[in-house]
C-alpha positions as CSV (number, residue, x, y, z in Angstrom):
1,M,-99.1,-55.8,-29.7
2,E,-99.7,-58.8,-28.5
3,L,-100.5,-61.4,-30.5
4,P,-103.6,-64.0,-30.3
5,I,-103.0,-67.2,-29.1
6,D,-103.9,-69.3,-31.6
7,I,-101.4,-67.1,-33.8
8,K,-98.4,-68.0,-31.9
9,L,-99.0,-71.9,-31.9
10,K,-99.3,-70.7,-35.8
11,T,-96.4,-69.5,-36.6
12,L,-94.3,-71.7,-33.5
13,F,-95.8,-74.4,-36.0
14,R,-94.3,-73.2,-38.9
15,Y,-90.8,-72.9,-37.3
16,L,-90.6,-76.0,-36.1
17,L,-91.8,-77.5,-39.8
18,W,-89.9,-75.6,-41.3
19,G,-86.8,-76.6,-38.7
20,F,-87.6,-79.8,-39.6
21,W,-88.0,-79.5,-43.8
22,K,-84.7,-77.8,-43.9
23,N,-82.8,-79.9,-42.0
24,I,-83.5,-83.1,-44.4
25,Q,-83.4,-80.6,-47.2
26,I,-79.4,-80.1,-45.8
27,L,-79.4,-83.4,-45.2
28,A,-80.1,-85.0,-48.4
29,R,-78.2,-82.3,-50.5
30,S,-74.7,-83.2,-48.6
31,H,-74.9,-86.8,-48.2
32,L,-78.3,-88.0,-49.8
33,S,-75.7,-90.1,-52.3
34,H,-73.5,-91.2,-49.9
35,I,-75.8,-92.9,-48.1
36,F,-77.7,-95.0,-50.8
37,A,-73.7,-95.9,-51.9
38,L,-73.1,-96.9,-48.3
39,G,-76.4,-98.8,-48.0
40,L,-76.3,-100.2,-51.6
41,G,-72.7,-101.6,-50.8
42,V,-73.5,-103.4,-47.3
43,L,-76.6,-105.3,-48.9
44,V,-74.3,-106.4,-51.5
45,L,-72.4,-107.5,-48.7
46,I,-75.1,-109.4,-47.2
47,R,-76.7,-110.6,-50.1
48,E,-73.1,-112.6,-52.0
49,W,-72.0,-113.7,-48.3
50,D,-71.8,-117.2,-48.9
51,A,-70.3,-117.0,-52.0
52,L,-67.4,-114.2,-50.3
53,V,-66.6,-116.2,-47.3
54,P,-64.9,-119.1,-49.3
55,I,-63.4,-116.1,-51.4
56,V,-61.8,-114.3,-48.2
57,S,-60.9,-117.7,-46.6
58,F,-59.0,-118.9,-49.5
59,R,-61.3,-121.6,-49.7
60,H,-61.9,-120.9,-53.1
61,P,-60.5,-119.4,-56.2
62,P,-62.2,-116.2,-57.2
63,N,-62.4,-115.7,-60.9
64,R,-61.9,-112.4,-62.6
65,L,-65.8,-111.1,-62.1
66,E,-65.8,-112.0,-58.8
67,V,-62.8,-109.5,-58.0
68,L,-63.9,-107.0,-60.1
69,I,-67.5,-106.8,-58.1
70,L,-65.8,-107.2,-54.2
71,I,-63.2,-104.4,-55.1
72,L,-66.2,-102.8,-56.5
73,T,-68.2,-103.1,-53.5
74,V,-65.8,-102.6,-50.9
75,G,-64.8,-99.5,-52.3
76,T,-68.1,-98.3,-52.9
77,I,-68.6,-98.6,-49.3
78,G,-64.7,-96.9,-48.8
79,G,-65.7,-94.0,-50.7
80,A,-69.1,-93.3,-49.5
81,L,-67.5,-93.5,-45.5
82,W,-64.7,-91.5,-46.6
83,E,-67.1,-88.5,-48.3
84,F,-69.3,-89.2,-45.3
85,F,-67.2,-87.7,-42.9
86,G,-66.4,-84.7,-44.6
87,N,-63.1,-85.4,-47.3
88,K,-65.3,-84.5,-50.5
89,L,-63.0,-86.1,-53.4
90,S,-65.3,-83.5,-56.1
91,M,-66.5,-80.5,-56.1
92,G,-70.0,-79.9,-56.9
93,P,-71.4,-77.6,-60.5
94,Q,-72.3,-75.1,-57.8
95,E,-69.0,-74.9,-55.6
96,T,-67.1,-74.4,-59.4
97,R,-69.9,-71.3,-59.9
98,F,-68.8,-69.9,-56.6
99,V,-64.6,-70.4,-56.9
100,A,-65.3,-68.8,-60.7
101,A,-67.3,-66.1,-59.9
102,M,-65.4,-65.1,-56.6
103,R,-62.2,-65.2,-58.8
104,V,-64.2,-62.9,-61.2
105,L,-65.0,-60.4,-58.6
106,L,-61.7,-59.6,-56.7
107,I,-59.9,-59.7,-60.2
108,E,-63.1,-57.1,-60.6
109,L,-62.5,-55.3,-57.0
110,E,-59.0,-54.9,-57.3
111,K,-59.0,-53.0,-60.5
112,F,-62.0,-50.8,-59.0
113,T,-59.4,-49.8,-56.0
114,Y,-56.8,-48.3,-58.7
115,G,-59.4,-45.9,-59.7
116,S,-61.0,-44.1,-63.1
117,V,-58.4,-44.4,-65.6
118,N,-57.9,-40.5,-66.9
119,G,-61.2,-39.8,-65.0
120,A,-63.3,-41.7,-67.8
121,K,-66.8,-41.8,-64.9
122,T,-67.0,-40.4,-61.7
123,T,-66.5,-42.5,-58.9
124,D,-70.4,-43.4,-58.1
125,Q,-70.9,-44.3,-62.3
126,R,-68.3,-46.6,-61.5
127,L,-69.8,-47.7,-58.4
128,V,-73.1,-48.5,-60.2
129,D,-71.0,-50.0,-63.1
130,F,-69.5,-52.5,-60.5
131,T,-72.3,-53.5,-58.9
132,N,-74.9,-54.8,-61.8
133,S,-71.9,-56.4,-62.8
134,F,-71.4,-58.0,-59.7
135,I,-74.7,-59.1,-59.1
136,D,-75.4,-60.7,-62.8
137,T,-72.1,-62.2,-61.6
138,S,-73.5,-63.8,-58.0
139,C,-76.2,-64.2,-58.9
140,N,-75.0,-67.4,-61.0
141,A,-73.2,-68.6,-58.4
142,M,-76.2,-69.0,-56.1
143,C,-78.8,-71.7,-55.1
144,G,-78.1,-74.9,-57.1
145,K,-79.6,-74.9,-60.7
146,K,-82.5,-73.0,-59.6
147,T,-83.0,-69.0,-61.0
148,V,-82.0,-66.6,-58.6
149,H,-82.3,-62.5,-59.0
150,A,-80.8,-60.2,-57.2
151,G,-81.0,-56.7,-55.4
152,F,-79.1,-53.9,-54.0
153,M,-81.1,-51.9,-51.1
154,W,-79.1,-48.8,-49.6
155,N,-79.7,-46.7,-46.8
156,P,-80.1,-42.7,-47.9
157,D,-80.8,-40.9,-44.9
158,G,-81.3,-44.0,-41.9
159,S,-84.9,-44.4,-41.9
160,F,-84.9,-47.3,-45.0
161,L,-83.6,-49.3,-47.7
162,K,-84.2,-47.7,-50.8
163,L,-83.3,-50.1,-54.4
164,S,-80.7,-49.0,-56.3
165,N,-79.4,-52.4,-58.2
166,W,-81.1,-55.3,-59.5
167,S,-81.0,-58.1,-61.2
168,R,-81.8,-57.1,-65.8
169,E,-84.5,-60.2,-65.9
170,S,-85.7,-59.2,-62.6
171,D,-89.2,-58.2,-61.7
172,Y,-88.1,-55.3,-59.1
173,S,-89.7,-52.8,-58.6
174,E,-87.8,-49.4,-59.0
175,N,-89.9,-47.9,-56.2
176,L,-89.3,-50.7,-53.6
177,K,-88.5,-49.4,-49.8
178,V,-87.9,-51.2,-47.3
179,P,-88.8,-49.4,-43.3
180,I,-85.4,-49.4,-41.3
181,P,-87.2,-50.8,-37.9
182,K,-85.9,-49.5,-34.7
183,T,-87.2,-52.2,-32.4
184,E,-88.6,-56.0,-32.7
185,D,-92.0,-54.4,-32.8
186,E,-91.4,-52.4,-35.6
187,S,-93.4,-54.3,-38.7
188,T,-90.8,-53.8,-42.0
189,G,-89.6,-56.8,-44.6
190,P,-86.9,-59.2,-44.3
191,A,-84.5,-56.3,-45.9
192,G,-85.0,-54.1,-42.9
193,R,-84.9,-56.7,-40.3
194,A,-81.1,-58.0,-41.7
195,Y,-80.3,-54.0,-41.5
196,Q,-81.8,-53.8,-38.0
197,K,-79.9,-57.1,-36.5
198,R,-76.2,-57.4,-38.9
199,K,-77.2,-60.9,-39.6
200,V,-77.9,-62.8,-42.2
201,V,-81.9,-63.2,-42.2
202,Y,-83.7,-65.8,-44.8
203,M,-87.8,-66.2,-46.2
204,P,-88.3,-69.4,-46.8
205,L,-91.7,-68.8,-48.2
206,K,-93.0,-65.3,-48.5
207,R,-96.9,-65.9,-48.2
208,W,-96.3,-67.0,-44.5
209,K,-93.9,-63.7,-44.5
210,L,-91.7,-65.4,-41.6
211,S,-88.3,-64.9,-41.4
212,W,-85.4,-66.0,-39.8
213,A,-82.1,-64.5,-38.5
214,L,-79.4,-66.9,-39.2
215,D,-76.2,-67.2,-37.1
216,L,-73.0,-69.7,-37.9
217,A,-73.1,-71.8,-35.4
218,K,-70.0,-74.3,-36.2
219,K,-67.3,-72.6,-37.9
220,G,-66.4,-74.9,-40.7
221,R,-68.9,-77.3,-41.2
222,E,-71.4,-75.0,-42.6
223,R,-74.0,-75.1,-39.9
224,Y,-76.7,-72.1,-39.3
225,K,-78.9,-71.9,-36.6
226,S,-82.0,-69.6,-35.9
227,D,-83.9,-69.1,-32.0
228,K,-85.5,-66.3,-33.6
229,W,-88.7,-65.2,-36.2
230,Y,-90.0,-62.7,-37.2
231,E,-93.1,-61.5,-38.8
232,G,-93.6,-58.7,-41.8
233,W,-93.2,-58.1,-45.6
234,Q,-93.0,-54.9,-47.7
235,D,-94.0,-55.1,-51.2
236,A,-93.4,-52.7,-53.6
237,P,-95.8,-49.8,-54.0
238,D,-96.5,-50.4,-57.9
239,K,-96.0,-53.0,-58.7
240,P,-95.5,-56.7,-56.1
241,Q,-92.6,-59.4,-57.2
242,K,-93.6,-62.6,-58.5
243,L,-91.2,-64.6,-56.1
244,R,-92.0,-67.4,-53.1
245,S,-88.3,-67.5,-50.7
246,V,-85.7,-64.6,-50.0
247,L,-82.1,-64.1,-48.9
248,C,-81.2,-61.3,-47.3
249,L,-77.3,-60.2,-46.2
250,P,-76.2,-56.8,-44.5
251,V,-73.6,-54.9,-46.8
252,G,-71.1,-53.0,-44.2
253,V,-67.1,-53.3,-43.5
254,H,-65.7,-53.2,-40.4
255,V,-65.0,-50.4,-38.1
256,D,-63.1,-52.3,-35.6
257,T,-63.4,-56.0,-34.3
258,E,-67.0,-55.9,-33.4
259,D,-68.9,-53.5,-35.4
260,R,-69.7,-52.7,-39.0
261,Q,-70.3,-49.8,-40.4
262,L,-73.5,-50.6,-42.4
263,V,-74.6,-49.2,-46.0
264,G,-76.8,-51.1,-47.6
265,V,-78.6,-54.7,-47.9
266,L,-77.8,-57.7,-50.9
267,N,-81.1,-59.5,-51.4
268,Y,-81.4,-62.7,-53.6
269,S,-84.8,-64.5,-54.4
270,T,-86.3,-66.8,-56.6
271,R,-89.4,-68.4,-57.0
272,S,-88.9,-71.9,-56.2
273,F,-89.7,-72.9,-52.7
274,D,-87.3,-72.9,-49.8
275,P,-84.3,-73.5,-51.9
276,F,-81.3,-71.9,-49.7
277,V,-79.4,-74.0,-47.8
278,N,-76.3,-73.3,-45.4
279,R,-73.7,-72.9,-48.9
280,D,-75.9,-70.4,-50.2
281,F,-76.2,-68.4,-46.8
282,M,-72.4,-68.7,-46.7
283,M,-71.5,-67.9,-50.4
284,G,-74.1,-65.2,-50.2
285,E,-72.0,-63.6,-47.4
286,C,-68.8,-63.5,-49.3
287,F,-70.7,-61.9,-52.2
288,S,-72.1,-59.0,-49.5
289,S,-68.1,-59.1,-48.0
290,I,-67.1,-58.5,-51.8
291,L,-69.5,-55.3,-52.3
292,A,-68.7,-53.6,-48.9
293,Q,-65.0,-53.7,-50.1
294,A,-66.1,-52.0,-53.2
295,T,-68.5,-49.4,-51.4
296,A,-66.1,-48.8,-49.0
297,A,-63.5,-48.6,-51.5
298,A,-65.5,-46.2,-53.4
299,Q,-65.8,-43.5,-50.7
300,R,-62.1,-43.5,-50.0
301,Q,-61.7,-42.3,-53.3
302,K,-64.8,-39.3,-52.3
303,L,-62.3,-38.2,-50.0
304,P,-60.8,-34.7,-50.3
């Protein structure tokens, strides 16, 4: 279906606006403190230049306070430059939570692959328990200090995704279903698009009903890019979710070096406006890989 020209222009404007906003947001979260520290240090040097020249040229013996100020100013500038170019001197709270979550999940995944002890639970029951614990653990590591909920949607018959596991405190509907499109023209939500495109798909604002398929552009620098946006949203039949931003990640294991066998989509959502950034996209991909490995292990355990 061909969209009217005014709708196309409006969509294009929102795409460009979001791209500009996201770049500013990422810069602020990654380098704002460094920029302020660097600027403050340079301004102090400029303001005190007349007093510093005699000191550094050894024409005036400095007192202890002047030495301390000089050391702190130069150290501030040096530290800001050091961190600005990727030499992180400290780890933020979110990075700490992510490392802790990965440690817990990897240990639990290792236990899961050994199978049930004395057949106490079936493989399906153990997978449900693992997924519920996985959702609670991974939510705490995502998106800074924002409250994040998660849900896993699986593909029962190849035509739609159905919600099977979700955060205990979320308002997800157990009847939520999202169609899997066969073409780009078919309407679906970001979860269906993530499954179809086998890519990370992000909807920064549900009211716009626009989502972006993301690719990792610069490996090692946490840079994602998007050259394509999609329209569409699928509400639950009984109660719409009270959320604003949604991050969808395909869950699947590689069957060869290029192709993945998908089993579903992992969704993270918040009631905040556009809080997810590059590190959340990458953390989400790590978490989806853990869930994919658990699902693959469960499938192997059910083989005769």
